[in-house]
C-alpha positions in Angstrom: 5.6 19.2 -22.2 2.8 17.2 -24.3 5.2 16.9 -27.2 8.2 15.3 -25.3 8.4 11.4 -25.2 6.1 10.0 -22.6 8.8 8.2 -20.7 10.6 8.0 -17.1 14.4 7.3 -16.4 15.7 5.4 -13.6 19.2 3.5 -12.7 20.2 0.8 -10.7 23.6 0.2 -9.4 24.4 -1.8 -12.5 22.5 -0.7 -15.3 20.6 2.4 -16.9 16.6 2.0 -17.7 13.8 3.8 -19.5 10.0 3.0 -18.9 8.2 4.1 -21.9 4.6 5.0 -20.6 2.8 4.5 -24.0 4.4 1.1 -24.6 4.1 0.1 -20.9 7.6 -1.5 -20.8 10.9 -1.2 -19.3 13.9 -0.7 -21.6 17.7 -1.8 -20.8 19.4 1.4 -22.2 23.2 2.2 -22.7 24.5 4.8 -20.2 25.1 7.4 -23.0 21.7 7.3 -24.1 20.5 7.6 -20.6 22.6 10.6 -19.9 21.7 12.4 -23.3 17.9 11.7 -22.8 18.2 13.2 -18.9 19.7 16.4 -20.3 17.2 16.7 -23.2 14.4 16.3 -20.8 15.5 18.5 -18.0 17.1 21.3 -20.3 16.3 20.7 -24.1 20.0 19.5 -24.9 20.1 17.9 -28.4 20.9 14.3 -28.7 24.0 13.7 -30.8 26.0 10.5 -30.3 22.8 8.5 -29.8 20.7 9.7 -32.5 20.7 6.3 -34.3 19.6 4.6 -31.0 16.9 6.9 -30.7 15.7 6.4 -34.1 15.9 2.5 -33.6 13.7 3.0 -30.6 11.2 5.1 -32.7 11.0 2.5 -35.3 9.8 -0.2 -32.9 7.2 2.2 -31.5 8.8 3.8 -28.7 9.3 7.2 -27.5 5.8 8.3 -28.3 4.3 11.6 -26.8 0.9 10.5 -26.5 -1.0 11.5 -23.5 -4.6 11.6 -22.2 -6.3 14.6 -23.5 -9.9 14.0 -21.9 -10.7 12.3 -18.6 -13.3 9.9 -19.1 -12.9 6.5 -17.1 -13.8 3.6 -19.4 -16.3 2.7 -17.0 -18.3 5.9 -17.2 -20.9 5.2 -20.0 -21.9 2.0 -18.4 -21.9 3.2 -15.1 -25.9 3.4 -14.6 -26.0 -0.4 -15.7 -23.4 -1.3 -13.4 -24.8 0.4 -10.2 -28.0 -1.0 -11.3 -27.0 -4.7 -11.8 -23.6 -5.5 -10.9 -23.1 -4.6 -7.1 -20.7 -7.5 -5.9 -20.3 -6.4 -2.0 -22.0 -4.7 0.6 -20.2 -3.6 3.9 -22.8 -3.1 6.7 -21.6 -0.9 9.6 -23.9 -2.8 12.1 -22.4 -0.7 15.2 -20.4 2.1 16.0 -19.6 0.5 19.3 -16.4 -1.2 20.3 -15.2 -2.5 23.7 -11.4 -1.4 22.4 -10.0 1.8 22.4 -7.2 1.3 20.0 -4.8 4.2 19.6 -5.0 4.4 15.6 -8.4 3.4 15.2 -10.6 5.6 12.9 -13.1 5.9 15.6 -10.5 7.2 18.2 -11.3 10.8 17.8 -7.7 11.3 16.3 -9.4 11.2 12.7 -11.9 14.0 11.2 -13.9 10.9 9.5 -15.9 9.5 12.5 -15.7 8.8 16.3 -17.0 6.4 18.8 -20.6 6.4 19.5 -23.3 4.4 21.0 -25.3 4.0 17.5 -26.4 0.6 16.3 -27.5 -0.4 13.0 -31.6 -0.8 13.4 -33.2 -3.8 11.5 -35.0 -1.6 9.3 -31.9 -0.3 7.9 -30.4 -3.6 7.7 -33.2 -5.1 5.9 -33.5 -2.3 3.5 -29.7 -2.4 2.5 -29.9 -6.3 1.7 -32.9 -5.6 -0.4 -30.6 -2.9 -2.0 -28.0 -5.4 -2.6 -30.2 -8.3 -3.7 -32.0 -6.1 -6.4 -28.6 -4.5 -7.5 -26.4 -7.7 -7.9 -29.1 -9.4 -10.4 -25.9 -10.2 -12.9 -23.6 -11.7 -10.6 -23.4 -15.3 -9.8 -22.0 -14.5 -6.2 -22.2 -11.7 -3.7 -20.7 -10.8 -0.5 -22.0 -9.4 2.7 -19.5 -7.8 5.3 -20.3 -6.9 8.7 -18.1 -3.8 10.0 -17.9 -2.2 13.6 -16.7 -0.8 15.8 -16.7 -4.4 17.0 -19.3 -6.1 14.9 -19.8 -9.0 17.3 -21.2 -6.7 19.7 -24.3 -7.1 17.3 -24.0 -10.9 16.9 -28.0 -10.6 16.9 -28.2 -8.5 13.8 -25.7 -10.8 12.0 -27.8 -13.8 13.0 -30.8 -11.9 11.6 -29.3 -10.8 8.5 -27.9 -14.1 7.5 -31.3 -15.7 8.0 -32.6 -13.1 5.9 -30.3 -13.4 3.0 -30.7 -17.4 3.2 -34.6 -16.8 2.9 -34.5 -14.1 -0.1 -31.5 -14.9 -2.3 -31.8 -17.8 -4.7 -29.6 -18.9 -7.4 -26.4 -17.3 -6.2 -23.6 -18.0 -3.7 -23.6 -15.5 -0.8 -20.2 -15.3 1.2 -20.1 -13.7 4.5 -17.1 -12.2 6.3 -15.9 -9.7 9.2 -13.0 -8.4 11.3 -12.9 -8.9 14.8 -10.7 -8.1 17.7 -11.5 -11.6 19.0 -12.4 -10.7 22.5 -15.9 -11.5 22.7 -16.1 -15.0 20.7 -18.2 -17.5 22.2 -18.7 -21.1 21.4 -22.0 -20.2 20.0 -20.5 -17.6 18.0 -18.4 -20.1 16.7 -20.6 -22.7 15.7 -22.7 -20.4 13.8 -19.4 -18.8 11.7 -18.5 -22.2 10.8 -22.1 -23.4 9.9 -22.5 -20.4 7.3 -18.6 -20.5 6.5 -17.9 -17.1 7.5 -14.5 -15.6 6.6 -13.0 -14.2 9.6 -10.2 -11.9 9.7 -8.6 -11.3 13.5 -7.0 -7.9 14.7 -3.3 -8.7 15.9 -0.5 -6.3 15.8 2.4 -8.5 17.0 3.7 -10.1 20.2 2.0 -9.4 23.5 3.7 -6.3 24.6 3.5 -4.8 21.5 -0.2 -5.6 20.4 -1.1 -4.5 24.0 0.2 -1.2 23.7 -1.9 -0.4 21.2 -5.2 -2.4 21.7 -6.4 -1.7 25.1 -9.9 -2.2 26.2 -12.2 1.0 26.8 -11.7 2.5 30.4 -8.9 -0.1 31.1 -5.0 -0.1 30.9 -5.4 -3.9 30.1 -4.7 -5.1 26.4 -6.7 -7.8 24.5 -3.9 -10.3 23.4 -4.6 -13.0 25.8 -8.5 -13.1 25.0 -7.5 -13.0 21.1 -5.3 -16.1 21.8 -8.1 -18.0 23.9 -10.4 -17.3 20.7 -8.1 -18.6 18.1 -7.4 -21.9 20.6 -11.3 -22.4 20.9 -11.3 -22.7 17.0 -8.3 -25.0 16.6 -9.5 -27.4 19.2 -12.9 -27.6 17.9 -12.7 -26.9 14.2 -8.8 -27.5 13.2 -9.6 -27.4 9.5 -11.8 -24.3 9.4 -9.2 -22.4 11.6 -6.9 -22.9 8.8 -8.7 -20.2 6.7 -8.1 -17.5 9.5 -6.2 -14.4 8.4 -4.7 -11.9 10.8 -4.6 -8.1 10.0 -1.7 -6.4 11.4 -1.2 -2.8 11.6 2.5 -1.8 12.1 3.6 1.3 13.9 6.9 2.6 12.3 7.7 4.7 15.3 8.3 1.4 17.0 10.5 -1.7 16.7 10.5 -3.6 13.4 12.1 -6.9 14.4 9.7 -8.0 17.0 7.0 -7.8 14.9 8.9 -9.7 12.0 10.1 -12.3 14.4 6.2 -13.0 15.7 4.7 -13.0 12.3 7.4 -15.4 11.0 8.2 -17.8 13.8 5.9 -17.5 16.5 4.7 -20.8 17.5 1.2 -20.4 17.7 0.7 -17.7 15.1 3.3 -18.1 12.6 1.7 -20.6 10.6 -1.1 -18.1 9.7 -1.4 -15.7 6.6 -1.0 -12.0 7.4 -2.3 -9.1 6.0 0.2 -6.0 6.8 -0.4 -2.4 7.1 1.0 0.8 8.5 -1.0 3.3 10.5 -2.9 5.3 8.3 -2.1 8.8 8.3 -5.1 10.1 6.1 -7.6 12.2 7.7 -5.7 13.0 10.7 -3.1 15.8 11.5 -0.9 13.1 13.7 1.7 12.3 11.1 4.4 9.3 11.8 7.8 8.9 10.4 9.7 5.8 10.3 12.4 5.2 13.3 15.8 4.7 11.5 16.2 1.5 12.9 12.7 0.5 11.6 13.6 1.5 7.8 17.3 -0.1 8.1 16.0 -3.4 9.6 12.8 -3.8 7.3 15.0 -2.9 4.0 17.6 -5.2 5.0 15.0 -8.0 5.3 13.5 -7.3 2.4 17.1 -7.1 0.5 17.8 -10.8 2.1 14.1 -12.0 0.8 15.2 -10.4 -2.9 18.5 -12.4 -2.9 16.7 -15.6 -1.6 14.1 -15.1 -4.8 17.1 -15.0 -6.9 18.9 -17.9 -5.7 21.7 -15.9 -3.8 20.6 -16.7 -0.1 19.7 -19.4 1.8 16.5 -21.2 0.3 14.8 -21.4 3.7 14.9 -17.7 4.3 11.1 -16.4 4.8 9.5 -13.1 5.5 6.0 -12.4 5.3 6.4 -8.9 5.4 9.0 -8.8 2.9 6.5 -11.4 0.6 4.0 -9.2 0.6 6.0 -6.0 -0.5 7.6 -8.4 -3.1 4.2 -9.3 -4.4 4.2 -5.7 -5.5 6.5 -6.5 -8.3 4.3 -9.1 -10.1 1.1 -7.5 -9.1 2.2 -4.2 -10.7 4.4 -4.9 -13.5 3.5 -8.5 -14.8 -0.2 -8.7 -14.2 -0.8 -5.0 -14.7 0.3 -5.3 -18.5 -2.0 -3.1 -20.5 -2.7 -4.7 -24.1 -4.7 -2.1 -25.5 -1.4 -0.4 -26.6 -0.7 3.5 -26.6 -2.3 5.6 -23.7 -5.6 6.5 -25.3 -7.1 10.0 -25.8 -9.9 9.4 -23.4 -8.8 7.6 -20.3 -8.4 7.7 -16.7 -5.5 6.4 -14.3 -6.1 3.2 -12.4 -6.7 4.5 -9.2 -10.8 4.6 -8.5 -12.9 1.6 -7.9 -16.3 2.0 -9.8 -18.4 3.2 -6.9 -21.5 1.2 -6.1 -20.0 -1.9 -8.1 -17.1 -3.3 -6.6 -18.4 -2.4 -2.9 -21.0 -0.5 -1.3 -20.6 0.9 2.2 -23.8 1.3 4.5 -23.7 3.2 7.6 -25.6 2.7 10.6 -28.1 5.3 9.4 -28.3 3.9 6.0 -26.1 6.2 4.0 -24.0 4.6 1.1 -20.3 5.6 0.5 -17.9 3.9 -2.0 -16.1 1.9 0.5 -15.2 1.7 4.5 -12.0 3.6 3.9 -13.4 7.0 3.1 -14.9 9.4 5.2 -18.4 8.8 6.5 -18.7 12.7 7.6 -18.0 13.9 3.9 -20.3 15.3 1.5 -18.0 14.5 -1.4 -17.9 10.9 -1.0 -21.4 10.3 0.1 -23.1 8.4 -2.8 -26.9 8.2 -1.5 -28.6 6.1 0.9 -30.4 2.3 0.8 -33.8 4.3 0.5 -33.4 6.4 -2.6 -30.1 4.5 -3.9 -27.0 5.7 -5.6 -26.7 9.2 -7.1 -25.2 8.2 -10.6 -24.0 11.9 -11.0 -22.2 11.9 -7.7 -20.8 8.5 -8.4 -19.6 9.7 -12.1 -17.6 12.6 -10.4 -16.1 10.1 -7.8 -15.2 7.7 -10.9 -13.6 10.6 -12.7 -11.7 12.1 -9.7 -9.0 12.9 -12.0 -10.7 15.7 -13.7 -9.5 17.8 -10.6 -5.7 17.2 -11.4 -5.6 16.5 -14.9 -2.9 18.8 -16.2 -0.5 17.2 -13.3 -1.8 13.5 -14.1 -1.7 13.7 -17.7 2.1 14.3 -17.6 2.8 11.9 -14.9 5.1 8.8 -15.9 3.2 6.9 -13.3 -0.2 7.4 -14.6 -1.0 3.6 -15.5 -0.2 2.6 -12.0 -1.4 5.3 -9.9 -3.9 4.0 -7.3 -5.1 7.3 -5.7 -8.8 7.6 -5.5 -11.6 10.2 -4.0 -9.9 9.5 -0.6 -6.7 11.1 -1.6 -8.4 14.5 -2.2 -11.3 14.4 0.1 -10.9 17.4 2.3 -14.4 16.5 4.1 -16.1 19.7 3.1 -14.2 20.8 -0.1 -11.6 18.9 -2.5 -8.0 19.2 -1.1 -5.7 18.9 -4.2 -2.9 20.2 -1.8 -2.8 17.3 0.4 -3.0 15.1 -2.9 0.8 16.2 -3.6 2.3 14.5 -0.7 0.3 11.4 -1.4 1.5 11.5 -5.1 5.1 11.5 -3.9 4.6 8.5 -2.0 2.9 6.8 -5.0 5.9 7.7 -7.3 8.6 6.6 -4.8 6.8 3.3 -4.5 6.4 2.4 -8.1 10.3 3.6 -9.0 11.2 1.2 -6.2 9.1 -1.8 -7.6 10.7 -1.0 -11.1 14.0 -1.2 -9.4 13.6 -4.3 -7.7 12.1 -5.9 -10.6 15.3 -4.9 -12.5 17.8 -5.7 -10.3 16.4 -9.2 -10.0 16.3 -9.4 -13.7 20.0 -8.4 -13.6 20.7 -11.4 -11.1 18.9 -13.8 -13.6 15.6 -14.2 -11.9 12.8 -15.4 -14.1 9.5 -13.9 -12.9 7.3 -15.0 -15.6 8.4 -17.3 -18.8 6.0 -15.3 -21.1 7.3 -12.7 -23.2 5.2 -9.8 -21.4 7.2 -10.4 -18.0 10.7 -9.7 -19.9 12.6 -6.7 -20.0 13.5 -5.8 -23.4 17.2 -5.4 -24.2 18.1 -3.6 -27.4 21.5 -3.3 -28.7 22.8 0.4 -29.6 
């Protein structure tokens, strides 16, 4: 396997393609070469007719067998310095309390990571966490302090105290603040404070009232939260209309429910359609409750995406727009054009691109003061805990989290999607042990997603769409 070309073959309805992992390029190739290469890879059949074409590719540097031999993330040697001086963002879990009981919330009891409790972060813990942020970000010109729950506005008193502390103790750098809220307990006083300190606010909104209220209900009540959220947004729009333009909305889509009502709401609702939405599907990591897309959901979402791609290629009405399709489309330039690795062939020592540098890009601090890589991992797992605000981050633990590929290197080093992998410690965290079995299903999803992005890119190129005028955005077309 290690001596075979490090490539992946795929096709669209019109053409045949080869992705060369070492060159990080997609090539449009003849059908005969595609068939022969596919037979050569699967059964070792010799390449006869296309030998001259193969030699031509090799002369340009393609079809190399180079693979990663030793797992070592590029940031490994710098990790002690980065952890000590380059922390960018701290997320404070200021409360585990919430006034809602959303069905798919990670605190709902359906997840093995955490459950709702009455725990709040005490001031000494928050103060120690902020001291840690200040002393471990000395080489950054700007830092971010985020407030996390539960519902963070249940601890508005602590948010105020934290902002005051940061204002008094941080000199010579920009401090940004943000939180995500269900929007049900906002008051004019809180709104004034948010505007004064330029908070970034993201509201949780899952679609029209009838869908939003099915999931996002109040604790111990059948009532939904849509109307109160709408009232909060109106409060800002009336008093601070310019500030309100910066609002973002986080939408969690249930793939087992209808697609069109959510799409119509996000794109065309007279009150909310003008805002920016971050769209996610319900996360089934850390839970036994797995969801599968309803047939109508998949069909409608795929058709809407198809229409959007035709619009981008100039083959559909120019005023057609879809925020859901646009977010998916952004994967193409993000993964293909901006991703381009300029370092050349896959190096001997490397690591796939999944993990963030723990304790650097972000540090998540629980109500007890424990430090984890981010708020997405389990806070009950010994595998993901990096340390605490009193003793700091254990560099050895951070190094293991950073180099998580060591657990699956034999598989990873032969995977054609190596450069594009986005899996991190969360994908193998079995709470008490590393779970490489559950990783397999996640790997399959990553491969399907990346191949889909590659195909979308190639189809649009076939239709004449110019993603990027710079050469790095072009598919190479080689004559046989």
